[in-house]
C-alpha angles and dihedrals in degrees: 000000000000127000132210112204141181123210126187123211113238089200099059110355097250119146129227121201121196145149132223142177089217127074116292092232092055092049089046093055090049089054094051091047090060105248095149131046098240096049094041089058097045104037147161100068136184124209106244102169145003140176131192125226134186097225140038092234092056092050093047090050092050094046089051091049092048088054093053125089093260091045092051088051089053092049091050090054094045096044099040095058116129 
């Protein structure tokens, strides 16, 4: 199983979209511990969305879509619900 996930920076509101073969929670903890440059500079994060896929290709396609203009609009509508 592969997971696509979206994090939101509590520092500045920026979103981070990624995918992983590991658990979303495990990857989330890595981001908040500062293991990559972007997340180190923008932490702390909160997990705002995730989806599960059977294959890596599906997850990669979804990640790429969510980073596109149309994907960002969808994330805005999903994550800004009351």
